[in-house]
Structure formats: C-alpha cells, structure tokens
N, CA, C and O of each residue as an XYZ file, in Angstrom:
340
protein
N     -24.246     25.075     14.141
C     -23.184     24.423     14.167
C     -21.894     25.262     12.866
O     -20.915     24.659     12.427
N     -22.189     26.409     12.574
C     -21.184     27.257     12.125
C     -20.182     27.989     13.116
O     -19.078     28.333     12.696
N     -20.547     28.221     14.384
C     -19.965     28.843     15.060
C     -19.128     27.506     15.890
O     -18.095     27.739     16.518
N     -19.531     26.542     15.828
C     -18.374     25.387     16.390
C     -17.094     25.252     15.112
O     -15.922     24.884     15.176
N     -17.704     25.598     14.305
C     -16.925     25.419     12.792
C     -15.799     26.404     12.932
O     -14.835     26.230     12.188
N     -15.770     27.585     13.917
C     -15.266     28.580     13.764
C     -13.589     28.257     15.156
O     -12.811     29.099     15.604
N     -13.633     27.004     15.370
C     -12.750     26.308     16.673
C     -11.675     25.970     15.380
O     -11.942     25.693     14.210
N     -10.272     26.115     16.108
C      -9.680     25.216     15.252
C      -9.668     23.759     15.502
O      -9.602     23.052     14.496
N      -9.727     23.082     16.840
C     -10.148     22.011     16.912
C     -10.670     21.026     16.572
O     -10.171     19.904     16.488
N     -12.234     21.520     16.239
C     -13.549     21.143     15.998
C     -13.390     21.223     14.388
O     -14.058     20.368     13.807
N     -12.471     22.273     13.371
C     -12.388     22.061     12.559
C     -11.290     20.904     11.888
O     -11.550     20.424     10.785
N     -10.297     20.578     12.484
C      -9.814     19.942     12.586
C     -10.114     18.267     12.413
O      -9.792     17.354     11.652
N     -10.832     18.450     13.463
C     -11.704     16.904     14.152
C     -12.301     16.512     13.151
O     -12.112     15.376     12.718
N     -13.390     17.625     12.412
C     -14.290     17.274     11.352
C     -13.582     16.977      9.999
O     -13.927     16.186      9.121
N     -12.424     17.870     10.053
C     -11.934     17.390      8.264
C     -11.150     15.932      8.695
O     -10.752     15.295      7.719
N     -10.948     15.480      9.688
C     -10.049     14.122      9.730
C     -11.260     12.874      9.738
O     -11.103     11.802      9.153
N     -12.300     13.187     10.401
C     -13.253     12.585     10.430
C     -13.697     12.344      8.585
O     -13.550     11.231      8.082
N     -14.199     13.465      7.805
C     -14.502     13.292      6.713
C     -13.419     12.833      5.844
O     -13.776     12.116      4.909
N     -12.246     13.077      5.944
C     -10.951     12.576      5.216
C     -11.096     10.669      5.228
O     -11.010      9.902      4.268
N     -11.323     10.377      6.603
C     -10.951      9.053      6.761
C     -12.037      8.149      6.710
O     -12.032      6.919      6.667
N     -13.087      9.061      6.723
C     -14.257      8.026      5.602
C     -14.345      8.202      4.167
O     -15.273      7.630      3.596
N     -13.433      8.987      3.407
C     -12.839      9.067      2.001
C     -12.366      7.760      1.762
O     -12.804      6.816      1.103
N     -10.932      8.013      2.762
C     -10.155      7.350      2.160
C     -10.342      5.440      2.578
O      -9.745      4.551      1.969
N     -11.320      5.221      3.748
C     -12.319      4.324      4.096
C     -12.789      3.556      2.529
O     -12.395      2.624      1.828
N     -13.952      4.673      2.510
C     -15.144      4.644      1.576
C     -14.898      4.556      0.387
O     -15.804      4.040     -0.268
N     -13.543      5.025     -0.453
C     -13.189      4.796     -1.786
C     -12.516      4.223     -1.952
O     -12.157      4.148     -3.127
N     -11.666      3.188     -0.714
C     -10.400      2.530     -1.183
C     -10.855      1.279     -1.873
O     -12.014      0.876     -1.785
N      -9.917      0.672     -2.563
C     -10.317     -0.421     -3.397
C      -9.398     -1.889     -2.566
O      -8.240     -2.138     -2.232
N     -10.932     -2.670     -2.513
C      -9.921     -3.954     -1.926
C      -8.773     -4.364     -2.038
O      -8.099     -4.012     -3.007
N      -8.378     -5.025     -1.284
C      -6.770     -5.787     -1.323
C      -7.188     -7.023     -1.920
O      -8.160     -7.722     -1.636
N      -5.901     -7.254     -3.187
C      -5.902     -8.158     -3.421
C      -5.549     -9.493     -2.712
O      -4.340     -9.264     -2.743
N      -5.624    -10.787     -2.056
C      -5.270    -11.518     -1.185
C      -4.627    -11.988     -1.741
O      -3.673    -11.252     -1.992
N      -4.513    -13.304     -2.333
C      -3.594    -14.471     -3.004
C      -2.405    -14.307     -2.194
O      -1.401    -13.611     -2.347
N      -2.862    -15.335     -1.056
C      -1.511    -15.768     -0.225
C      -1.825    -16.738      0.456
O      -2.984    -16.888      0.841
N      -0.905    -17.544      0.725
C      -0.616    -19.012      1.216
C      -1.207    -18.746      2.705
O      -0.938    -17.805      3.453
N      -1.916    -19.625      2.883
C      -2.441    -19.900      4.402
C      -1.127    -20.124      5.432
O      -0.019    -20.301      4.927
N      -1.331    -20.107      7.219
C      -0.301    -20.917      7.972
C      -0.374    -22.414      7.966
O      -1.339    -23.166      7.838
N       1.148    -22.690      8.171
C       0.862    -24.299      8.139
C       0.370    -24.820      9.307
O       0.331    -24.240     10.392
N      -0.141    -26.329      8.967
C      -1.045    -26.659      9.638
C      -0.091    -28.238      9.480
O       0.487    -28.724      8.508
N      -0.271    -28.770     11.053
C       0.094    -30.354     11.044
C      -0.493    -31.089     10.504
O       0.131    -31.923      9.849
N      -2.011    -31.136     10.518
C      -2.798    -32.254      9.855
C      -3.505    -31.740      9.089
O      -3.402    -30.515      9.153
N      -4.634    -32.294      7.913
C      -5.733    -32.156      6.927
C      -6.772    -31.804      7.598
O      -7.489    -30.887      7.196
N      -7.027    -32.481      8.742
C      -8.134    -32.091      9.708
C      -8.075    -30.465      9.949
O      -9.001    -29.735      9.597
N      -6.941    -30.001     10.558
C      -6.612    -29.268     10.934
C      -6.562    -27.902     10.134
O      -6.685    -26.806     10.682
N      -6.346    -28.110      8.625
C      -6.199    -27.448      7.847
C      -7.704    -27.319      7.331
O      -8.033    -26.215      6.898
N      -8.458    -28.143      7.335
C      -9.936    -28.152      6.738
C     -10.654    -26.917      7.921
O     -11.143    -25.788      7.912
N     -10.442    -27.614      8.515
C     -10.689    -26.980     10.208
C     -10.656    -25.605      9.982
O     -11.707    -24.988     10.151
N      -9.548    -24.941      9.596
C      -9.453    -23.549      9.589
C     -10.291    -22.919      8.300
O     -10.849    -21.848      8.540
N     -10.406    -23.326      7.288
C     -10.351    -23.076      5.546
C     -11.808    -22.048      6.402
O     -11.465    -20.869      6.493
N     -12.617    -22.194      6.729
C     -13.886    -21.571      6.820
C     -13.534    -20.008      7.269
O     -14.291    -19.096      6.937
N     -12.250    -19.750      8.099
C     -12.326    -18.808      8.750
C     -11.800    -17.827      7.993
O     -11.685    -16.694      8.460
N     -11.379    -18.155      6.615
C     -10.781    -17.824      5.711
C     -12.013    -16.944      4.181
O     -11.556    -16.434      3.158
N     -13.354    -17.029      4.499
C     -14.166    -16.990      3.489
C     -14.410    -15.974      4.057
O     -14.523    -15.812      5.272
N     -14.599    -14.551      2.506
C     -15.181    -13.440      3.396
C     -15.954    -13.354      1.549
O     -15.952    -14.060      0.541
N     -16.515    -12.049      1.987
C     -17.087    -11.187      0.125
C     -16.156    -11.103     -0.664
O     -16.383    -11.075     -1.874
N     -14.619    -11.031     -0.055
C     -13.737    -10.498     -1.252
C     -12.852    -11.887     -1.261
O     -12.219    -12.057     -2.303
N     -12.724    -12.846     -0.310
C     -11.683    -14.014     -0.387
C     -12.233    -15.498     -0.436
O     -13.270    -15.754      0.176
N     -11.688    -16.307     -1.022
C     -12.143    -17.500     -1.182
C     -10.977    -18.589     -1.235
O     -10.291    -18.706     -2.251
N     -10.735    -19.552      0.140
C      -9.924    -20.420      0.237
C      -9.821    -21.880     -0.593
O     -10.702    -22.741     -0.599
N      -8.882    -21.929     -1.101
C      -8.544    -23.278     -1.643
C      -8.984    -24.720     -1.561
O     -10.090    -24.820     -1.030
N      -8.490    -25.769     -1.898
C      -8.243    -26.824     -0.969
C      -6.929    -27.182     -0.373
O      -5.793    -26.997     -0.809
N      -7.323    -27.708      0.664
C      -5.797    -28.185      1.726
C      -4.871    -29.253      0.427
O      -5.169    -30.274     -0.193
N      -3.563    -28.283      0.477
C      -2.525    -29.262     -0.348
C      -1.189    -29.786      0.904
O      -0.709    -29.213      1.882
N      -1.026    -30.687      0.476
C       0.261    -31.184      1.025
C       1.143    -30.765      0.512
O       1.326    -30.725     -0.705
N       2.216    -30.173      1.806
C       3.608    -29.523      1.366
C       5.104    -30.344      2.079
O       5.239    -30.651      3.263
N       5.922    -30.521      1.170
C       7.112    -30.832      1.570
C       8.190    -30.011      1.823
O       8.240    -29.062      1.041
N       9.348    -30.058      2.903
C      10.553    -29.305      2.757
C      11.477    -30.377      2.737
O      11.145    -31.407      3.324
N      12.419    -30.334      2.251
C      13.518    -31.534      2.329
C      14.970    -30.390      2.773
O      15.799    -30.108      1.908
N      15.045    -30.004      3.776
C      16.297    -29.185      4.559
C      16.975    -30.212      4.955
O      16.508    -31.089      5.682
N      18.361    -30.186      4.425
C      19.459    -30.813      5.243
C      19.455    -32.215      5.368
O      19.957    -32.788      6.335
N      18.789    -32.916      4.222
C      18.050    -34.554      4.945
C      17.132    -34.782      5.698
O      16.840    -35.951      5.952
N      16.350    -33.596      6.320
C      15.438    -33.602      7.298
C      13.941    -33.505      6.357
O      13.981    -32.535      5.599
N      12.553    -34.366      6.250
C      11.620    -34.152      5.642
C      10.975    -33.847      6.472
O      10.895    -34.592      7.449
N      10.115    -32.408      6.420
C       9.218    -31.969      6.977
C       7.966    -31.759      5.989
O       7.947    -31.220      4.882
N       6.898    -32.365      6.748
C       5.555    -32.466      5.767
C       4.424    -31.191      6.686
O       4.522    -30.919      7.883
N       3.580    -30.690      5.865
C       2.558    -29.643      6.559
C       1.456    -29.499      5.435
O       1.767    -29.539      4.244
N       0.194    -29.335      5.851
C      -0.502    -28.638      4.879
C      -0.880    -27.034      5.075
O      -0.498    -26.172      5.867
N      -1.783    -27.054      4.006
C      -1.887    -25.350      3.528
C      -2.707    -25.034      2.317
O      -2.947    -25.838      1.416
N      -3.044    -24.013      2.364
C      -3.840    -24.028      1.198
C      -3.837    -22.263      0.724
O      -3.542    -21.359      1.506
N      -4.108    -22.129     -0.260
C      -4.047    -20.515     -1.402
C      -5.658    -20.131     -0.723
O      -6.667    -20.825     -0.601
N      -5.301    -18.430     -0.291
C      -6.425    -18.072     -0.319
C      -6.538    -16.794     -1.577
O      -5.649    -15.955     -1.726
N      -7.275    -16.825     -2.068
C      -7.309    -16.386     -3.670
C      -8.870    -14.895     -3.324
O      -9.671    -14.849     -2.390
N      -8.716    -13.979     -4.471
C      -9.733    -13.094     -4.240
C     -10.235    -13.266     -5.332
O      -9.678    -13.672     -6.352
N     -11.870    -12.812     -5.104
C     -12.885    -13.132     -5.673
C     -12.960    -12.003     -6.649
O     -12.822    -10.892     -6.137
N     -13.181    -12.044     -8.173
C     -13.386    -11.429     -9.079
C     -15.222    -10.966     -9.630
O     -15.411    -10.285    -10.637
C-alpha cells in the first residue's frame, strides 16, 4: 500500500474519497420545512403524503389553498413537510 500512495493520482483519489466521506458523514441534516407540490384533489394529496415520510421529515395534514388572481379563483391541496427534532 505505501508504494501506491507515492503516485500522485492514487494520493489524490484517496484524499478525495476520505474528504468526501468526512463531508457526508459529519454533515448535519438539512432542515426541511417546505411546502409540497400542489394537488388538484384531496385524495391525490393524501396519496402523496407517505412519500415525504423519512427519519428526518414528517408531512402535515392536507390543507385546501385558494388563489384569487384577476377575479379567477383557483383551488388546490398541499401540506407542509416539517423537520423532526
């Protein structure tokens, strides 16, 4: 192994692998707290909620949203994905 580390390419590869492992291994989880995409129906919204469950995030309940732009009312369903502490 020591002879291999004398080569510049091998040294840089080992350094990159060790550095990448440290960055990924020691990184803190990102704080989610974001709004899901818009869904046309409540059933579609509820069907999508399980895909947002992880060890760090949990989805909230589906909520109806309204947008009144230029006299035209549009409706959709979405939910907030929050970080677990």
